[in-house]
BALOBA-1460 file (C-alpha; in Angstrom, 3 decimals):
// residues 236
<rec num="1" residu="x" x="98.595" y="148.097" z="101.399"/>
<rec num="2" residu="x" x="101.887" y="146.255" z="101.482"/>
<rec num="3" residu="x" x="105.162" y="147.363" z="102.965"/>
<rec num="4" residu="x" x="108.443" y="145.688" z="103.615"/>
<rec num="5" residu="x" x="112.176" y="145.486" z="103.195"/>
<rec num="6" residu="x" x="114.078" y="143.187" z="100.904"/>
<rec num="7" residu="x" x="112.269" y="140.147" z="99.565"/>
<rec num="8" residu="x" x="109.719" y="140.039" z="102.377"/>
<rec num="9" residu="x" x="106.588" y="142.147" z="102.090"/>
<rec num="10" residu="x" x="104.276" y="142.809" z="105.018"/>
<rec num="11" residu="x" x="100.559" y="143.179" z="104.361"/>
<rec num="12" residu="x" x="98.556" y="145.996" z="105.926"/>
<rec num="13" residu="x" x="95.168" y="145.661" z="104.245"/>
<rec num="14" residu="x" x="92.901" y="144.549" z="107.101"/>
<rec num="15" residu="x" x="91.836" y="148.077" z="107.963"/>
<rec num="16" residu="x" x="93.144" y="148.023" z="111.558"/>
<rec num="17" residu="x" x="96.607" y="147.649" z="113.008"/>
<rec num="18" residu="x" x="95.443" y="145.109" z="115.618"/>
<rec num="19" residu="x" x="94.143" y="142.849" z="112.817"/>
<rec num="20" residu="x" x="97.373" y="143.321" z="110.870"/>
<rec num="21" residu="x" x="99.227" y="142.029" z="113.930"/>
<rec num="22" residu="x" x="96.979" y="138.952" z="114.077"/>
<rec num="23" residu="x" x="97.819" y="138.248" z="110.436"/>
<rec num="24" residu="x" x="101.528" y="137.854" z="111.274"/>
<rec num="25" residu="x" x="100.950" y="134.604" z="113.171"/>
<rec num="26" residu="x" x="101.137" y="131.014" z="111.973"/>
<rec num="27" residu="x" x="97.340" y="130.995" z="112.160"/>
<rec num="28" residu="x" x="97.147" y="134.409" z="110.507"/>
<rec num="29" residu="x" x="94.892" y="133.150" z="107.754"/>
<rec num="30" residu="x" x="96.886" y="133.003" z="104.549"/>
<rec num="31" residu="x" x="97.524" y="129.699" z="102.742"/>
<rec num="32" residu="x" x="100.593" y="127.920" z="104.103"/>
<rec num="33" residu="x" x="100.804" y="130.561" z="106.811"/>
<rec num="34" residu="x" x="103.899" y="130.548" z="108.966"/>
<rec num="35" residu="x" x="105.206" y="132.569" z="111.859"/>
<rec num="36" residu="x" x="106.210" y="135.949" z="110.464"/>
<rec num="37" residu="x" x="107.548" y="137.442" z="113.701"/>
<rec num="38" residu="x" x="110.389" y="134.930" z="113.778"/>
<rec num="39" residu="x" x="112.723" y="136.971" z="115.949"/>
<rec num="40" residu="x" x="113.408" y="140.417" z="117.416"/>
<rec num="41" residu="x" x="114.706" y="141.669" z="114.080"/>
<rec num="42" residu="x" x="111.462" y="140.751" z="112.337"/>
<rec num="43" residu="x" x="109.468" y="142.470" z="115.052"/>
<rec num="44" residu="x" x="111.562" y="145.615" z="114.620"/>
<rec num="45" residu="x" x="110.872" y="145.523" z="110.862"/>
<rec num="46" residu="x" x="107.136" y="145.092" z="111.457"/>
<rec num="47" residu="x" x="106.955" y="147.949" z="113.963"/>
<rec num="48" residu="x" x="108.546" y="150.256" z="111.398"/>
<rec num="49" residu="x" x="106.509" y="148.983" z="108.439"/>
<rec num="50" residu="x" x="103.319" y="149.339" z="110.495"/>
<rec num="51" residu="x" x="104.350" y="152.927" z="111.283"/>
<rec num="52" residu="x" x="104.216" y="152.366" z="115.009"/>
<rec num="53" residu="x" x="107.684" y="153.902" z="115.013"/>
<rec num="54" residu="x" x="109.166" y="156.279" z="112.408"/>
<rec num="55" residu="x" x="111.880" y="154.935" z="110.099"/>
<rec num="56" residu="x" x="115.280" y="155.062" z="111.715"/>
<rec num="57" residu="x" x="113.949" y="154.926" z="115.279"/>
<rec num="58" residu="x" x="116.415" y="153.310" z="117.660"/>
<rec num="59" residu="x" x="115.006" y="150.155" z="119.223"/>
<rec num="60" residu="x" x="118.054" y="149.175" z="121.231"/>
<rec num="61" residu="x" x="116.001" y="147.611" z="124.030"/>
<rec num="62" residu="x" x="114.052" y="145.296" z="121.711"/>
<rec num="63" residu="x" x="114.777" y="141.698" z="122.694"/>
<rec num="64" residu="x" x="113.117" y="138.302" z="122.974"/>
<rec num="65" residu="x" x="110.897" y="139.569" z="125.794"/>
<rec num="66" residu="x" x="109.315" y="142.089" z="123.423"/>
<rec num="67" residu="x" x="108.740" y="139.309" z="120.906"/>
<rec num="68" residu="x" x="106.981" y="137.135" z="123.489"/>
<rec num="69" residu="x" x="104.755" y="139.981" z="124.664"/>
<rec num="70" residu="x" x="103.705" y="140.962" z="121.142"/>
<rec num="71" residu="x" x="102.917" y="137.342" z="120.308"/>
<rec num="72" residu="x" x="100.804" y="137.085" z="123.473"/>
<rec num="73" residu="x" x="98.885" y="140.239" z="122.562"/>
<rec num="74" residu="x" x="98.403" y="138.873" z="119.053"/>
<rec num="75" residu="x" x="96.877" y="135.671" z="120.444"/>
<rec num="76" residu="x" x="94.545" y="137.613" z="122.757"/>
<rec num="77" residu="x" x="93.350" y="139.902" z="119.960"/>
<rec num="78" residu="x" x="92.735" y="136.866" z="117.758"/>
<rec num="79" residu="x" x="90.657" y="135.230" z="120.525"/>
<rec num="80" residu="x" x="88.590" y="138.372" z="121.054"/>
<rec num="81" residu="x" x="87.917" y="139.012" z="117.386"/>
<rec num="82" residu="x" x="87.027" y="135.370" z="116.727"/>
<rec num="83" residu="x" x="84.665" y="135.411" z="119.707"/>
<rec num="84" residu="x" x="83.098" y="138.632" z="118.438"/>
<rec num="85" residu="x" x="82.469" y="137.076" z="115.030"/>
<rec num="86" residu="x" x="80.920" y="134.017" z="116.660"/>
<rec num="87" residu="x" x="78.709" y="136.193" z="118.844"/>
<rec num="88" residu="x" x="77.586" y="138.514" z="116.036"/>
<rec num="89" residu="x" x="76.925" y="135.526" z="113.792"/>
<rec num="90" residu="x" x="74.436" y="134.136" z="116.300"/>
<rec num="91" residu="x" x="76.429" y="130.957" z="116.828"/>
<rec num="92" residu="x" x="76.245" y="131.342" z="120.608"/>
<rec num="93" residu="x" x="73.565" y="132.627" z="122.916"/>
<rec num="94" residu="x" x="74.234" y="136.404" z="123.324"/>
<rec num="95" residu="x" x="73.081" y="136.592" z="126.976"/>
<rec num="96" residu="x" x="75.459" y="133.775" z="127.840"/>
<rec num="97" residu="x" x="78.388" y="135.284" z="125.947"/>
<rec num="98" residu="x" x="81.151" y="136.826" z="128.027"/>
<rec num="99" residu="x" x="83.544" y="138.199" z="125.452"/>
<rec num="100" residu="x" x="87.069" y="137.881" z="126.720"/>
<rec num="101" residu="x" x="85.995" y="136.126" z="129.917"/>
<rec num="102" residu="x" x="87.140" y="132.756" z="131.277"/>
<rec num="103" residu="x" x="86.120" y="130.938" z="128.104"/>
<rec num="104" residu="x" x="88.541" y="133.202" z="126.193"/>
<rec num="105" residu="x" x="91.322" y="132.898" z="128.754"/>
<rec num="106" residu="x" x="90.554" y="136.344" z="130.213"/>
<rec num="107" residu="x" x="91.956" y="137.880" z="127.037"/>
<rec num="108" residu="x" x="89.904" y="141.054" z="127.495"/>
<rec num="109" residu="x" x="91.426" y="141.763" z="130.899"/>
<rec num="110" residu="x" x="94.920" y="141.434" z="129.493"/>
<rec num="111" residu="x" x="94.197" y="143.657" z="126.483"/>
<rec num="112" residu="x" x="92.584" y="146.289" z="128.719"/>
<rec num="113" residu="x" x="95.616" y="146.218" z="130.996"/>
<rec num="114" residu="x" x="97.987" y="146.767" z="128.083"/>
<rec num="115" residu="x" x="95.804" y="149.560" z="126.684"/>
<rec num="116" residu="x" x="96.144" y="151.467" z="129.971"/>
<rec num="117" residu="x" x="99.841" y="152.176" z="129.376"/>
<rec num="118" residu="x" x="100.957" y="155.425" z="127.760"/>
<rec num="119" residu="x" x="101.789" y="155.162" z="124.033"/>
<rec num="120" residu="x" x="104.879" y="156.903" z="122.661"/>
<rec num="121" residu="x" x="104.502" y="160.656" z="122.300"/>
<rec num="122" residu="x" x="104.900" y="161.986" z="118.729"/>
<rec num="123" residu="x" x="106.874" y="165.062" z="117.798"/>
<rec num="124" residu="x" x="107.232" y="167.062" z="114.583"/>
<rec num="125" residu="x" x="110.807" y="168.110" z="113.826"/>
<rec num="126" residu="x" x="112.583" y="169.648" z="110.869"/>
<rec num="127" residu="x" x="114.098" y="167.085" z="108.577"/>
<rec num="128" residu="x" x="116.413" y="167.451" z="105.626"/>
<rec num="129" residu="x" x="115.315" y="170.343" z="103.454"/>
<rec num="130" residu="x" x="113.289" y="171.864" z="106.263"/>
<rec num="131" residu="x" x="110.193" y="169.652" z="105.861"/>
<rec num="132" residu="x" x="108.485" y="168.497" z="109.050"/>
<rec num="133" residu="x" x="108.867" y="164.801" z="109.834"/>
<rec num="134" residu="x" x="107.482" y="162.652" z="112.628"/>
<rec num="135" residu="x" x="109.659" y="161.397" z="115.428"/>
<rec num="136" residu="x" x="109.061" y="160.286" z="119.015"/>
<rec num="137" residu="x" x="109.588" y="162.285" z="122.182"/>
<rec num="138" residu="x" x="111.652" y="159.466" z="123.707"/>
<rec num="139" residu="x" x="112.939" y="156.029" z="122.789"/>
<rec num="140" residu="x" x="109.823" y="153.814" z="122.732"/>
<rec num="141" residu="x" x="109.485" y="151.010" z="125.239"/>
<rec num="142" residu="x" x="107.657" y="147.724" z="124.814"/>
<rec num="143" residu="x" x="104.708" y="148.687" z="127.023"/>
<rec num="144" residu="x" x="104.066" y="151.872" z="125.064"/>
<rec num="145" residu="x" x="104.053" y="150.127" z="121.682"/>
<rec num="146" residu="x" x="101.863" y="147.306" z="122.979"/>
<rec num="147" residu="x" x="99.462" y="150.002" z="124.200"/>
<rec num="148" residu="x" x="99.051" y="151.357" z="120.652"/>
<rec num="149" residu="x" x="97.880" y="147.980" z="119.346"/>
<rec num="150" residu="x" x="95.808" y="147.153" z="122.431"/>
<rec num="151" residu="x" x="94.000" y="150.508" z="122.250"/>
<rec num="152" residu="x" x="93.204" y="149.875" z="118.609"/>
<rec num="153" residu="x" x="91.649" y="146.520" z="119.560"/>
<rec num="154" residu="x" x="89.597" y="148.161" z="122.334"/>
<rec num="155" residu="x" x="88.420" y="150.870" z="119.927"/>
<rec num="156" residu="x" x="87.346" y="148.273" z="117.367"/>
<rec num="157" residu="x" x="85.467" y="146.107" z="119.860"/>
<rec num="158" residu="x" x="83.636" y="149.057" z="121.421"/>
<rec num="159" residu="x" x="82.730" y="150.878" z="118.186"/>
<rec num="160" residu="x" x="79.380" y="149.487" z="116.935"/>
<rec num="161" residu="x" x="80.066" y="150.482" z="113.323"/>
<rec num="162" residu="x" x="83.579" y="149.032" z="113.187"/>
<rec num="163" residu="x" x="82.525" y="145.959" z="115.137"/>
<rec num="164" residu="x" x="79.706" y="145.251" z="112.670"/>
<rec num="165" residu="x" x="82.169" y="145.465" z="109.769"/>
<rec num="166" residu="x" x="84.447" y="142.728" z="111.138"/>
<rec num="167" residu="x" x="84.747" y="139.874" z="108.653"/>
<rec num="168" residu="x" x="86.745" y="136.737" z="107.953"/>
<rec num="169" residu="x" x="88.014" y="136.131" z="104.427"/>
<rec num="170" residu="x" x="85.799" y="133.880" z="102.303"/>
<rec num="171" residu="x" x="88.778" y="132.503" z="100.400"/>
<rec num="172" residu="x" x="88.828" y="128.737" z="100.384"/>
<rec num="173" residu="x" x="92.207" y="128.508" z="102.106"/>
<rec num="174" residu="x" x="92.276" y="131.824" z="103.962"/>
<rec num="175" residu="x" x="90.715" y="133.040" z="107.190"/>
<rec num="176" residu="x" x="92.285" y="136.460" z="107.641"/>
<rec num="177" residu="x" x="90.312" y="139.024" z="109.618"/>
<rec num="178" residu="x" x="89.500" y="142.401" z="108.082"/>
<rec num="179" residu="x" x="87.037" y="145.292" z="108.232"/>
<rec num="180" residu="x" x="84.532" y="145.478" z="105.389"/>
<rec num="181" residu="x" x="84.094" y="149.158" z="104.583"/>
<rec num="182" residu="x" x="82.795" y="148.565" z="101.047"/>
<rec num="183" residu="x" x="79.520" y="150.056" z="99.881"/>
<rec num="184" residu="x" x="76.747" y="147.717" z="100.935"/>
<rec num="185" residu="x" x="79.138" y="145.588" z="102.980"/>
<rec num="186" residu="x" x="79.647" y="143.110" z="100.143"/>
<rec num="187" residu="x" x="83.406" y="142.615" z="100.336"/>
<rec num="188" residu="x" x="84.199" y="138.890" z="100.447"/>
<rec num="189" residu="x" x="87.962" y="138.693" z="100.544"/>
<rec num="190" residu="x" x="90.747" y="140.082" z="102.664"/>
<rec num="191" residu="x" x="92.270" y="141.331" z="99.402"/>
<rec num="192" residu="x" x="90.871" y="141.376" z="95.894"/>
<rec num="193" residu="x" x="94.401" y="141.166" z="94.499"/>
<rec num="194" residu="x" x="95.339" y="138.144" z="96.607"/>
<rec num="195" residu="x" x="92.406" y="135.933" z="97.610"/>
<rec num="196" residu="x" x="89.988" y="137.488" z="95.131"/>
<rec num="197" residu="x" x="92.347" y="136.824" z="92.243"/>
<rec num="198" residu="x" x="93.108" y="133.333" z="93.561"/>
<rec num="199" residu="x" x="89.379" y="132.534" z="93.604"/>
<rec num="200" residu="x" x="88.872" y="133.876" z="90.081"/>
<rec num="201" residu="x" x="91.756" y="131.752" z="88.785"/>
<rec num="202" residu="x" x="90.349" y="128.653" z="90.517"/>
<rec num="203" residu="x" x="86.904" y="129.319" z="89.037"/>
<rec num="204" residu="x" x="88.386" y="129.705" z="85.561"/>
<rec num="205" residu="x" x="90.251" y="126.412" z="85.931"/>
<rec num="206" residu="x" x="87.058" y="124.650" z="87.013"/>
<rec num="207" residu="x" x="85.224" y="125.976" z="83.957"/>
<rec num="208" residu="x" x="88.087" y="124.897" z="81.697"/>
<rec num="209" residu="x" x="88.139" y="121.425" z="83.245"/>
<rec num="210" residu="x" x="84.360" y="121.119" z="82.860"/>
<rec num="211" residu="x" x="84.588" y="122.116" z="79.193"/>
<rec num="212" residu="x" x="87.357" y="119.577" z="78.571"/>
<rec num="213" residu="x" x="85.421" y="116.767" z="80.219"/>
<rec num="214" residu="x" x="82.152" y="117.674" z="78.526"/>
<rec num="215" residu="x" x="80.289" y="118.204" z="81.780"/>
<rec num="216" residu="x" x="78.774" y="121.233" z="83.421"/>
<rec num="217" residu="x" x="79.680" y="122.309" z="86.915"/>
<rec num="218" residu="x" x="76.714" y="120.366" z="88.324"/>
<rec num="219" residu="x" x="77.844" y="117.138" z="86.622"/>
<rec num="220" residu="x" x="75.242" y="117.234" z="83.836"/>
<rec num="221" residu="x" x="76.280" y="116.883" z="80.162"/>
<rec num="222" residu="x" x="77.656" y="120.133" z="78.736"/>
<rec num="223" residu="x" x="75.990" y="121.342" z="75.506"/>
<rec num="224" residu="x" x="79.089" y="123.123" z="74.193"/>
<rec num="225" residu="x" x="77.910" y="126.637" z="74.912"/>
<rec num="226" residu="x" x="79.745" y="128.971" z="77.254"/>
<rec num="227" residu="x" x="78.567" y="128.333" z="80.797"/>
<rec num="228" residu="x" x="76.675" y="131.242" z="82.330"/>
<rec num="229" residu="x" x="78.892" y="133.576" z="84.258"/>
<rec num="230" residu="x" x="78.236" y="133.933" z="87.931"/>
<rec num="231" residu="x" x="77.790" y="137.353" z="89.395"/>
<rec num="232" residu="x" x="80.535" y="138.073" z="91.842"/>
<rec num="233" residu="x" x="80.520" y="140.535" z="94.667"/>
<rec num="234" residu="x" x="83.341" y="143.044" z="94.842"/>
<rec num="235" residu="x" x="86.633" y="141.578" z="95.923"/>
<rec num="236" residu="x" x="87.501" y="144.609" z="97.974"/>
């Protein structure tokens, strides 16, 4: 899912809001990734697009301090999820692993501390035309909004099913994190429309180049017939 305002479009297709936050960083995973939370205004846009606050919510207190704290939480979540992938992939000795401990800069302690705060309370009120719309019981503060994302990270890391579905995109120039909820757990890309399509285009170009040069993909002479198509797993 994508959301945004103006020419910029936020992506919300990882399956969890904490992973969507990680994707906003300069190491968020997409090709030529850059810092997306460039200032308080960008953070305000993201909070609304991510539906952490309803549209039109006043965020008068949002300043550079909020931006710093959200970037710090983003870095801690990234450390924890990367460590979880390393642990589940058998790349480190499980008994010796201390997820979020000193080797991860005590990221787990910081995320747990943020998760302990009270998130904003929702309210249903009558909007235009009498339909119920969501609002908040009070103007949200930074700690409360950080708590929403931190709690999501804690839920993911402590849920065996969700934790087992954590993946990193297989795209050649992407390393976005996402949850694979596809049947059989065969999803390869963070997005079939983005990285999946990019991979299909690259594969087509390789086949075209091989045909033009008269060689097969393995470097052997090409006999002029269509090369066998590879079976691809679902992109989503």
